[in-house]
C-alpha positions, 0 to 999 in steps of 0.5 A: 500499500505504501508503494501505491501512495508513493507512486501517486504523489507526483500526479493530480487526481481527476477531481483536482483537474476538474476543479482547476478547469472549472476555476479557469472557465469561471475566470474566463467567463467573468473576464469576458463580461459574462456572456455573448454579445450580439455577434455571438462572440464572447465578450463582444462589445459594440463600439456604439455602446462603448467598451464594458470589458477589458478586451473591449477597452483594449480593442478601442485603444488599439483602434485609437492608436491606429487612427493616430498613426494614420493621421501622423503618416498623412501629416508627414506626407503633407509636410513633405510636400511643403518641404519640397515647396509644392502646394498642398495636394487637393485631396488625400488620395493625391498623396499616394498613401494606401487607401486604408490609411485615409479612413478612420479604422473605427468609423470607416469615414474619410479623414477631413482634409482642408487643402487650403491649410493642409490640416487633417483631422478625424471626426471620431472624438479622441482620435488624435485631433491636434 
């Protein structure tokens, strides 16, 4: 009998494994916000309602950073035109940048551009309008 106990010492029992799995599943369920959103994806949060879960907040933060980086690239391209002493482009498409970078990744709207001043901004609040 002592040999049987000695051999089992390094292993988990089935009950211990089930308890650990239940704890992990419960923690995951709570972290994702407790259920499915309208898309059927656990933890999904629509952008209209704002983020209510940690993954939703992380997604919104990533989208905002992507928008700021798009605006930075556009502004650098416009400034490069000024360094070369050329007039501001009439449209953002004239800069030759990828079309995906000329739209807000959150709303899909084109960035607002003023060809008279060379200013570019996003209409989404909090997305790098400076």
